[in-house]
N, C-alpha and C positions, 0 to 999 in steps of 0.2 A: 549464715545465710539469712537474709531478710525474708519476711513473709511473701513479698512480691516475687522473690526468686524461687519460691517453692515450685517443684514440678507438679504437674497435674497427672494423676494416675490414669494411664491408658486403659481403655476398655478391656484389652486382652490381658492386662495384669490384675484385673479385679476378680476376686474369688466368688463364684455363684453362691447365693444364699443357702441353697441346699447343702453344698459342701461345707460352708462355714458352720451350719447348724450341726451337721454330722460330726465335724471335728470338735465342736463345742460339747456334744454329748460325750465324746471320748475324754475331753478335759475334765468333765464331771467325774467320770470313772477314775481317771488318773489321780485326781485330788482325793477321792473317796478312799482309795487304797493308801495314799500317803497319810491321810488324817485319821483313819479308823483305828489303826494299831496303836499309835501313841495315845489316843483318847481312851482306849480300853485297857492298856497295859498296866494302868494304876491298880487294876483289880488284883494283879499278882501280889502287890503290897498290901492294899487295904482289904482285899477279899480273902486271899490265901495266906497272908502274913509273911510273905517272902521278904528277905532282907533287901533294903533299897539298893545296896551295892550289887546284888545278884540281878536285880531288875535292870540296873544300868548295864551290866555285862550282856544281858539278853539284847539290849538295844544296840550295843557296840559291836559284838563279835560278828554278826552277819555282814557287817560292812567290809570285813576282810575279804569275804567272798565277792562282794560287790566290786571291790577294787579290780578284780579280774573280769567278772561276768559283764559288768556294765559296758566298758569299752570294747570287750570282745563281741558282744551282741551288736554294738554300734558298728563295728568294723565289718561284721558278717553281713548286716543289713545294707551297709553302704555298697558292698560288692556282690550282693545278690542280684541276679537277673532272672526273672520269671515272667510268665504271661500275666501274673497277678500283680507285678511290680516288686519293688524292693522292700516295702514296709508292710503291706497289707497282710501277708500270710502270718507274720510274727504277731501282729496286733490281734488277729482272730484267735490264734491258738493261745496266746498269752492271757487274753481276757478270760477264757474258759478255765484254764488251769489255775490262775490266780484266785478266781472266785471260789473254786472248789477247795483249794488249800486253805483259804482264809476261813471258810465255814467250818472245816474239820479241825483246825488247829486249836479252837477254843472248847472243843468237846472233851475237857479234861475230867477224868474220873475223880470221885470224892475220896477223902480220907487217906491220901498218899503223903509221902514225906516232902519236905522242902527240896531235897536233892532230886527227887523224882520229877517234881514240877519244873525245876530248873532245866534239867537235861531234855525233857520231852519238849518243853516250849521252846528251848533254844534250837533244837533240831527242826521243829516246825517253822520257826521264824526264818531260818536259813533257807528252807525250801520255799516259803512264801516269797521272800525277796528275790529268789532266782526266777520264779514265775512272774513276779511283778516287773522285773527287768526285761523279760521277754516281751511284755506288753509296752512298758513305758518308754524304753529307749527308742524303738522304731517309731512310736507314736509322736514323741517330741521332735524327732528328726523330720517327720512328715510335715509338721507345722513350719519348720524353717524353710522348706523348699516349695511350698504351695504357691508362692508368688515371688517375683523378682523385684517388686516395687518397694521402695523404702517406707512409704506411708501405709500401703496396703498390708504390709507385715505388722505394723502397729495396730491397724484396725482388726486384723484377724485375731491377734493375741488379746486385744481388748474384748472382742466379742466372745472368744472361747473362755477367757478367764472370768468373765462375768457369769457365764453358765457354771464354770467350775466352782465359783465362789458360793453357789447355792449349797454346796456340801457343808460349808461352815455355818449355815443357818441351823443345821441339824446336829452336827458333831458335838457342839458344846453341851448338848442335852444328853449325850450318851451316858454320862455317869448318873444323871437323874433318872434316866430310863432304867438302867441296870439296878439302881438302888430302890426302885419302886416296889414297895412291899405288897401292894395290891396285885401286881402282875407276877412277881417272882418270889421264890423262897428266900433268896439272898442275892448278892451282887454277882456271885459266880454263876448262878442259874441264869440271871439276866444277861450275862456276857455270852453264855452258850447260845441263847435264843437270838440275841442281837447279831451275833456273828453269822448266823444262817441268813438273816435278811440282807446283810451287807454282801455276803458271798453271792447270793442270787442276783443282786443289783449289778455287781461287777461283771458277772458272766453274761448276763442278758444285754445290758447296755453297752458293754465294752466292745462288742462285735460291730456296733453301728458304723464307726468310721472305716472299718475294714470292708464293709459292704458298700457304703454309700460314697466314699471319697474316691478321687482319682489322682493318680500321680503324674507329675511331669516327666517326660522322657529324658533320661540321662544317658548320653553316649559314653563309651569308654574313653575317658580323657587320658592324656599322656601322664605317665608317672605311676600307674597302677602296677602292683607287684605281679610276679609270674605265678605259675600254677604250682601245686604241691604244698604239703603241710609246712615244710621248712621255709620255703619262699614266702608263704603267706604269714607265717609267724614272725619272720624277720621284718616284713613289711608292716605288720601290725605294731610291733615294738618301736619301729622307726617312726611310725605315724604318731604314737603316743608322745615321743620326745619332741617331734615337730609341733604338736599341739600345745605343749607346755612352754614352747618358746614364742608362741603368738602373744605378744604383749597386750593387745586389746582384750583378748579372751581371758588372760590371767587376771586382769583388773576386774572384769565382769564377775569372774568366779569368786575373787576375794571379797568384792563388795556384797555379793549375794550371800556368801558364807557368813559374813558378819551381820548383815541386816536380818536375814531370816532365822539363822540359828541363835543369834542373840535374843530375838523374839521368842523362839522356842524354849530356850533355857530359862528365860525370865518367866514365861507362862507356866513352866513346869511347877513353879512354886505357888502359883495363884490359888489353886484349889486348896492347898494346905493353909495358906493365909486366910482364906475365906472360912474354912472349917474351924481352925483353932484360934484365930485372932478375932475375926468378926462375929462368929457364932458360938464360940466357947466349946467346940468339939461336936457340934450338931451337924450330921451329914446332910439331912434333907434340905434345910434352908440354904446351906452352902451350895448344894447341887443346883438349887433353883437360881441363886444369884450367878453362879458360874454359867448356867444356861443362858440367862438374860444378857450377861456381859458378852458372851460369845456370839449370841444372835444379834445383839446391837452392833457389835463390831462387823459381823458379816453383812448385815443390812447396809451399814455405812459403806462397806467395801463395794457393794453393788453400785453405789454412786461414784466411788473413787475410781474404779476401773475405767468406765467410759470417759470420766473427766480426765484421767491420765492420758488416754488416747487422744483426746481433743487438745490437751496442753502440749503433748509431744509434737503435734503437727504445727503448733504455733511458736513454741519456745525452743523446740529441739528436745531430743531424748535426754541428753545429759543435764540440761538446765531443769527439766521437769523432775529428774531424779533428785537434784539438790532441793527443790521446793517441797516435794512430797515427803522425803525422809526428814527434812527439818521440821515439818508439821508433826510427824510421828514422835519426835523428841519432846515436843510440848505435851503430847498425849501421855507418854511414859511418866513425865514429871507429875502430871495431874493424878496419876494412879496413887502416888504417895499420899496426897490429900484425900483421895477417895477411900482409902483404907481407914474408915472411921467406924468403930463398933457402934456408936450411937446412931449413925446414919449410913449403914452399909451400902445402900443403893446410890450414894453419891459416886460410887465407883463408875457408874454407867456414863457419867459426863466425860470420862477420859476415852471411852470406846471409839467415838467417831474420829478423833485425832490419831489414836493408835492405828486405826484402819488405813491411814495414808501410807504407812510403812510397807507392810506385806501386800496391801491392796494394789499399790503401784508397781511393786518390785518385779513380778514375773511378767507383767505386760510389757514393761520397758526392756527387761533383760532378754525375753524371748525374741523380741524384735531386733535387739542389738546383736544377738548371736547369729541371727540370719544374715545381718550385715557382715559379721566376722567371717562367716562361711564364704562369702564372696571375696573378702580380703584374703582369706587363706588360699582360695583357688588362684587368685592373681599371683601369689607367692609360690605355690607348690604345683599348680596344674591339676589338682584333684578336688572332687566334690566329697566332703567328709562330714556331712550334717550328722550322721549317726555317731561318729566318734566325738564330735564336739558336744552334742546333746548328752551323750553318755557320761563324758567326763564332767560336764557341768552339773548334771543331776547327781552324779556320784559324789561330788564335792558337797552338794546340798545334803545328801543322805549321810555322808561322813559327819557333817556338822550336827545333824539330828541325832546320830549315834553318840557323838561326843556330848551333846546336850543331855541325852539320857544317862550316860555314864557320870557326867559331872553332877547331875541332879542327885544321884545316889550318894556320891562323895560329899556334896555340899549339905545334903540333908543330915548325914551322919556328923559332919563337922559342926552343924548348927546345934547339935544336941537333941535333935528330934527323936522321939520314942513313940512308936505306934501304939504301945500299950498304955500310954498316958492320955487321959481325956483332956487334961489341961497341960499345955506345954510351958516350959520356963519362959520368963520374959525375954531373956537373951535370945532364945531360939526364935521367938516370934519377931523380934527386931531384925535378926539376921535373915529370916525368910523374906521379910519385906525389902530389905536391902538387896538381896539377890534378885527378887522379882523386878524391881524398878531399875537398879543400877546397871545390871548386865546389858540390857538392850540400849540404854543411854550411851554407854561407852562404845559398844560395838558399832552402832549406827553412826556415831560421830567419826569413827575411824574410816568407815565405808565412804562417807562423803569426801574425806581427805584423799582417798585412793582415786576416786572418780574425777577428781579435778584435772587429771592428766589423760583422760580417755581420748583416743585419737580420731575416731571415725565420726566426722560430722556428716550432715546431709549432703553437702557439696561433694565431699570425698566419696561417699557411698555411690553417688551417681556417676562420678568419674570412674570408679572401679567397675561398675556395671557396664559402662560404655566400652571400656577396654576389653572386658571379658567377651562381650558380644562381638567385638571386632575380631577377636582371636578365634572363637569357636561357634559363633552364631547364637541365636536364642535357644533355650532349652524347650523341648517339645511340650505340648499341653496335656497329652494323655498317653500313658504307656500301658494301659490296662484295658481289659474287657469288662463288661458289666457283670 
């Protein structure tokens, strides 16, 4: 569709700034929960001396529970009818519980065995991810249904993701904070204190979208299951199968899995490369560089996200994806040059281009999934934002878990030994190969997958017109203040 053919967003489809802002606060909390645990879990290895493979298991095993809890919570919220709406009650309760659990899970006693720390933290991680799901799955679904307009969806996700990106200005400094000898006895003490601050932020800020946002009224559409546990279980399982047969959605999931989790896996080795290759085993300067790299990337992303929204309204969502992910490939390549022990801060030159990858990803994909929900309603007669959001983010979390597991396996395969201050040359080389090579390969595959993505702007508006012809427009407010 040419620029001249673009639809103008109707006033009734625009989301008020107050609600956009409240949703953006929720996105900040959502990202904080997703980012804080991976940023702090390195303490289990570098602070408590736990085997990297066991740390990887802690990252991976809770995802087994997510495989059930994420789509189940999505399904339940899709089919909830209350005076407060489908999503808000879950968001409110989930924020409070997730904040409380996160603060408590890091209060580990001193002087215990590796086995004790493994089992206690594994159990706490499972509980945390269950509470996180209670918040995140309805919250994400909420964003898909706040407007029916193709471009307003992109603007919402650009606005919210810009606020959410502020998390990444601080999270890269978590290790430097925990390792600050002036503030804390050791990194484990630092983790205990930092976790309390994170938990309070999650609980207090996380309730904002539940209080301030309003939901569109959704009538009972044809195709919903009957009453009773058995009928709903059958309907739930059938819905999961239907979701995985939705080709545009599968392509979005695959591309996100590759881009984001390739980035996550590569970045898992960055701190190790900085400590042992750039700074010869010194924690403090490596923590500083890691903080500056993360902050520079996050600051660049604050520009990338609104730029992505603007590009998507001019080039289309799919073409914008190709452009931004291609720029990130250049950034990953520059990291290889930036890893120079004589000039370690050369690494920062790669950060702005790396930011185009994950910076554009969730703005585009969040908007695309909202389009897919309309596509799915046309095919099935059901509104299933919760299930789509749950499965999408479950795939992201599975990739994060796999990244954590593979990090431990690949660290051991590289010959890394936490007891050695100076790592072997082969180990240092492999760590850099893993850091740079993994996201290069996965992002290139993601581009190839999205070449066949089906839903253009024209097709999205055709789908909306047909849906409104069938069942009318969805109501603007289903809740009380």
